[in-house]
MISE-36266 format. One line per field, with one value per residue (C-alpha): chain; x, y, z; residue number from 1; residue in three letters. Coordinates in nm, 3 decimals, always signed. Layout:
# residues N
cadena	A:...
c1	X:...
c2	Y:...
c3	Z:...
num	NUM:...
residuo	ala:...
This chain:
# residues 256
cadena	A:A:A:A:A:A:A:A:A:A:A:A:A:A:A:A:A:A:A:A:A:A:A:A:A:A:A:A:A:A:A:A:A:A:A:A:A:A:A:A:A:A:A:A:A:A:A:A:A:A:A:A:A:A:A:A:A:A:A:A:A:A:A:A:A:A:A:A:A:A:A:A:A:A:A:A:A:A:A:A:A:A:A:A:A:A:A:A:A:A:A:A:A:A:A:A:A:A:A:A:A:A:A:A:A:A:A:A:A:A:A:A:A:A:A:A:A:A:A:A:A:A:A:A:A:A:A:A:A:A:A:A:A:A:A:A:A:A:A:A:A:A:A:A:A:A:A:A:A:A:A:A:A:A:A:A:A:A:A:A:A:A:A:A:A:A:A:A:A:A:A:A:A:A:A:A:A:A:A:A:A:A:A:A:A:A:A:A:A:A:A:A:A:A:A:A:A:A:A:A:A:A:A:A:A:A:A:A:A:A:A:A:A:A:A:A:A:A:A:A:A:A:A:A:A:A:A:A:A:A:A:A:A:A:A:A:A:A:A:A:A:A:A:A:A:A:A:A:A:A:A:A:A:A:A:A
c1	+10.276:+10.467:+10.718:+10.511:+10.200:+10.388:+10.491:+10.130:+10.018:+10.284:+10.203:+9.867:+9.767:+10.136:+10.290:+10.635:+10.768:+10.726:+10.819:+11.122:+11.136:+11.018:+11.022:+10.959:+11.082:+11.004:+10.779:+10.872:+11.133:+11.051:+11.288:+11.518:+11.510:+11.401:+11.017:+10.798:+11.067:+11.090:+11.282:+10.950:+11.114:+11.337:+11.314:+11.343:+11.627:+11.592:+11.507:+11.451:+11.449:+11.570:+11.507:+11.282:+11.516:+11.745:+12.002:+12.064:+12.077:+12.068:+11.714:+11.738:+11.660:+11.808:+11.801:+12.013:+11.887:+11.908:+12.140:+12.072:+11.962:+11.947:+11.941:+12.029:+11.937:+11.896:+12.122:+12.273:+12.657:+12.768:+12.695:+12.786:+12.812:+12.493:+12.498:+12.780:+12.616:+12.242:+12.281:+12.554:+12.508:+12.472:+12.629:+12.504:+12.499:+12.406:+12.456:+12.455:+12.387:+12.450:+12.634:+12.977:+13.258:+13.534:+13.690:+13.694:+13.338:+13.358:+13.595:+13.248:+13.204:+13.496:+13.342:+13.064:+13.323:+13.010:+12.940:+13.022:+12.861:+12.900:+12.759:+12.905:+12.862:+12.700:+12.879:+13.113:+13.397:+13.316:+13.555:+13.836:+14.103:+14.243:+13.858:+13.835:+14.214:+14.152:+13.812:+13.919:+14.226:+14.008:+13.766:+13.942:+13.613:+13.444:+13.436:+13.270:+13.247:+13.015:+12.913:+13.290:+13.572:+13.882:+13.979:+13.723:+13.534:+13.121:+12.972:+12.709:+12.345:+12.004:+11.764:+11.578:+11.922:+11.967:+12.313:+12.237:+12.235:+11.914:+11.827:+11.720:+11.581:+11.340:+11.248:+11.152:+10.983:+10.763:+10.729:+10.516:+10.373:+10.177:+10.024:+10.258:+10.450:+10.396:+10.475:+10.207:+9.974:+9.931:+9.875:+10.123:+10.029:+9.660:+9.824:+9.938:+9.615:+9.392:+9.674:+9.689:+9.260:+9.324:+9.553:+9.310:+9.032:+9.214:+9.313:+8.994:+8.798:+9.093:+9.000:+8.629:+8.689:+8.912:+8.656:+8.418:+8.606:+8.673:+8.299:+8.184:+8.431:+8.290:+7.920:+8.043:+8.190:+7.854:+7.687:+7.927:+7.885:+7.498:+7.496:+7.679:+7.449:+7.168:+7.343:+7.370:+6.994:+6.882:+7.094:+6.962:+6.585:+6.737:+6.816:+6.532:+6.303:+6.519:+6.467:+6.104:+6.072:+6.276:+6.095:+5.756:+5.895:+5.988:+5.616:+5.474:+5.669:+5.580:+5.224:+5.267
c2	+12.290:+12.175:+11.850:+11.591:+11.683:+11.650:+11.322:+11.164:+11.323:+11.190:+10.818:+10.778:+10.559:+10.301:+10.154:+10.331:+10.025:+9.986:+10.350:+10.364:+10.810:+11.049:+11.397:+11.692:+11.962:+12.322:+12.221:+12.337:+12.163:+12.144:+12.358:+12.284:+11.881:+11.589:+11.534:+11.298:+11.051:+10.769:+10.433:+10.248:+10.389:+10.061:+10.079:+10.404:+10.464:+10.805:+11.106:+11.516:+11.751:+12.044:+12.392:+12.282:+12.493:+12.222:+12.323:+11.982:+11.562:+11.481:+11.343:+11.153:+10.782:+10.477:+10.447:+10.111:+10.108:+10.482:+10.576:+10.880:+11.207:+11.582:+11.841:+12.122:+12.495:+12.497:+12.603:+12.291:+12.390:+12.107:+11.709:+11.496:+11.247:+11.139:+11.060:+10.817:+10.650:+10.646:+10.621:+10.369:+10.295:+10.629:+10.674:+11.050:+11.321:+11.683:+11.968:+12.253:+12.604:+12.492:+12.646:+12.403:+12.690:+12.446:+12.120:+11.970:+11.932:+11.696:+11.485:+11.345:+11.166:+10.950:+10.628:+10.633:+10.399:+10.398:+10.824:+10.869:+11.192:+11.530:+11.808:+12.112:+12.407:+12.724:+12.644:+12.873:+12.577:+12.602:+12.913:+12.793:+12.779:+12.438:+12.304:+12.084:+11.892:+11.895:+11.742:+11.459:+11.432:+11.383:+11.135:+10.967:+10.726:+11.038:+11.044:+11.366:+11.703:+11.961:+11.787:+11.726:+11.441:+11.538:+11.627:+11.877:+11.617:+11.667:+11.397:+11.157:+11.313:+11.135:+11.281:+11.452:+11.623:+11.459:+11.290:+10.893:+10.703:+10.525:+10.380:+10.703:+10.811:+10.505:+10.568:+10.913:+10.802:+10.514:+10.771:+10.991:+10.723:+10.668:+10.962:+11.090:+11.366:+11.721:+11.654:+11.347:+11.331:+11.334:+11.655:+11.698:+11.390:+11.561:+11.883:+11.725:+11.556:+11.844:+12.037:+11.710:+11.785:+12.114:+12.078:+11.851:+12.073:+12.343:+12.178:+12.055:+12.418:+12.497:+12.294:+12.369:+12.707:+12.678:+12.425:+12.725:+12.968:+12.754:+12.670:+13.066:+13.156:+12.900:+13.046:+13.434:+13.345:+13.184:+13.468:+13.704:+13.550:+13.533:+13.882:+13.981:+13.736:+13.887:+14.239:+14.150:+14.049:+14.369:+14.499:+14.306:+14.373:+14.767:+14.781:+14.584:+14.825:+15.097:+14.987:+14.947:+15.287:+15.421:+15.274:+15.382:+15.756:+15.636:+15.543:+15.850:+16.047:+15.921:+15.923:+16.330
c3	+12.958:+13.208:+13.139:+13.333:+13.173:+12.857:+12.854:+12.994:+12.713:+12.457:+12.639:+12.489:+12.669:+12.578:+12.803:+12.868:+12.865:+12.489:+12.380:+12.139:+12.096:+12.357:+12.248:+12.518:+12.315:+12.441:+12.789:+13.109:+13.362:+13.721:+13.889:+13.611:+13.659:+13.444:+13.587:+13.449:+13.270:+13.525:+13.478:+13.326:+13.008:+13.012:+12.609:+12.550:+12.289:+12.176:+12.419:+12.287:+12.588:+12.369:+12.536:+12.837:+13.104:+13.234:+13.520:+13.599:+13.510:+13.843:+13.873:+13.500:+13.521:+13.418:+13.097:+12.967:+12.628:+12.549:+12.267:+12.110:+12.358:+12.263:+12.582:+12.354:+12.443:+12.800:+13.124:+13.192:+13.337:+13.489:+13.605:+13.298:+13.539:+13.538:+13.198:+13.246:+13.507:+13.399:+12.989:+12.972:+12.607:+12.487:+12.122:+12.041:+12.273:+12.167:+12.466:+12.206:+12.349:+12.720:+12.964:+12.978:+12.990:+13.054:+12.841:+13.252:+13.248:+12.958:+13.111:+13.259:+12.958:+12.944:+13.046:+12.764:+12.538:+12.272:+12.224:+11.870:+11.825:+12.039:+11.993:+12.239:+11.975:+12.067:+12.452:+12.586:+12.596:+12.188:+12.152:+12.344:+12.065:+12.189:+12.201:+11.882:+11.961:+12.351:+12.325:+12.082:+12.307:+12.598:+12.450:+12.174:+12.107:+11.956:+11.606:+11.543:+11.710:+11.602:+11.295:+11.191:+11.239:+11.362:+10.980:+10.927:+10.733:+10.777:+10.927:+10.717:+10.816:+10.804:+10.570:+10.884:+10.940:+11.254:+11.296:+11.428:+11.090:+10.936:+11.298:+11.469:+11.164:+11.115:+11.473:+11.431:+11.128:+11.316:+11.626:+11.359:+11.142:+11.514:+11.529:+11.840:+11.904:+11.776:+11.424:+11.348:+11.037:+10.703:+10.633:+10.377:+10.183:+10.213:+10.060:+9.761:+9.667:+9.676:+9.471:+9.227:+9.182:+9.172:+8.849:+8.679:+8.690:+8.555:+8.268:+8.208:+8.252:+7.976:+7.778:+7.781:+7.732:+7.458:+7.272:+7.317:+7.180:+6.861:+6.817:+6.892:+6.626:+6.364:+6.440:+6.458:+6.057:+5.964:+6.100:+5.884:+5.584:+5.612:+5.672:+5.370:+5.140:+5.313:+5.203:+4.868:+4.850:+4.965:+4.669:+4.372:+4.481:+4.530:+4.148:+4.030:+4.181:+4.030:+3.665:+3.697:+3.779:+3.507:+3.280:+3.441:+3.391:+3.008:+2.939:+3.097:+2.900:+2.569:+2.695:+2.676
num	1:2:3:4:5:6:7:8:9:10:11:12:13:14:15:16:17:18:19:20:21:22:23:24:25:26:27:28:29:30:31:32:33:34:35:36:37:38:39:40:41:42:43:44:45:46:47:48:49:50:51:52:53:54:55:56:57:58:59:60:61:62:63:64:65:66:67:68:69:70:71:72:73:74:75:76:77:78:79:80:81:82:83:84:85:86:87:88:89:90:91:92:93:94:95:96:97:98:99:100:101:102:103:104:105:106:107:108:109:110:111:112:113:114:115:116:117:118:119:120:121:122:123:124:125:126:127:128:129:130:131:132:133:134:135:136:137:138:139:140:141:142:143:144:145:146:147:148:149:150:151:152:153:154:155:156:157:158:159:160:161:162:163:164:165:166:167:168:169:170:171:172:173:174:175:176:177:178:179:180:181:182:183:184:185:186:187:188:189:190:191:192:193:194:195:196:197:198:199:200:201:202:203:204:205:206:207:208:209:210:211:212:213:214:215:216:217:218:219:220:221:222:223:224:225:226:227:228:229:230:231:232:233:234:235:236:237:238:239:240:241:242:243:244:245:246:247:248:249:250:251:252:253:254:255:256
residuo	met:asp:met:lys:lys:arg:val:his:leu:glu:leu:lys:asp:arg:asn:pro:ala:glu:val:cys:val:leu:ala:leu:asp:thr:cys:arg:ser:gly:asn:gly:glu:val:asp:gly:val:thr:glu:glu:phe:ser:gly:leu:glu:val:leu:arg:met:val:asn:val:gly:leu:thr:ser:leu:ser:lys:leu:pro:ser:leu:pro:lys:leu:his:lys:leu:glu:leu:ser:asp:asn:ala:ile:cys:gly:gly:leu:glu:ala:leu:ala:gln:lys:cys:pro:asn:leu:thr:his:leu:asp:ile:ser:gly:asn:gly:ile:ser:asp:ile:ala:ala:leu:glu:ala:leu:lys:pro:leu:lys:lys:leu:lys:thr:leu:asp:ala:ser:gly:cys:glu:val:ser:thr:arg:asp:asp:tyr:arg:asp:gly:val:phe:arg:leu:leu:pro:his:val:met:tyr:leu:asp:gly:tyr:asp:arg:his:asp:asn:lys:ala:pro:his:ser:asp:asn:gly:asn:ile:gly:gly:ala:arg:thr:asn:asn:leu:leu:thr:lys:tyr:gln:asp:asp:gly:ala:gly:pro:his:gly:gly:asp:asp:asp:glu:asp:asp:glu:asp:glu:asp:asp:gly:asp:asp:val:ser:glu:glu:glu:val:gly:leu:ser:tyr:leu:met:lys:glu:gly:ile:gln:asp:asp:glu:asp:asp:gly:asp:tyr:val:glu:glu:glu:glu:glu:asp:asp:glu:asp:gly:asp:glu:glu:ala:val:arg:gly:asp:lys:arg:lys:arg:asp:asp:asp:glu:asp:glu:asp:asp:gln
């Protein structure tokens, strides 16, 4: 699906100015450019364009409220100047898995004074020996690089695994609860409810089975006793008949 069509689907008849979170992951950008995202998205705070085939940010619109931008797994090699011009309030930027090969390309991020978290892991530049020290010197306002601070302490993460704090996490949760994006819906909760019902049914069936077994055992025991009593009665009758036959034989002998 191309990016422009994806943007239209994500809007779902909403006013672009009211959208705070926009996730366009895995769609296809037109000619490697941002397509369909316009300045009408003036209230946008979180924008995800992961693995969409971007090679350039030259057509990125002005998004003054944007504070988190995810551009991982694209083919961007430079041109990061557009970020400082179009998104001056960025605090979190993910450009991991792109074609950034030199620390000099990151110098374009210096005007982003509010930038606190930068992820460039998976880029060629991250393999350089002076990578971490060089980036922290170049961008002293950045607190976390690739998930760690300058002292190798791990960055705090929100519940969904994204760096960005409670504000971003709440926005993403609201985005999903509204039914927007590829992860909306309550299927998991429905599955849990169904599982609970199955557990109750299994317990009831198990209890009924045990009770039935107990009743059957009692009935079987009764049958066994009755059979024994019947056997005893048959034996007594046979003995009586035997005694009678013996007396009859003795009388016949006496008559002879």
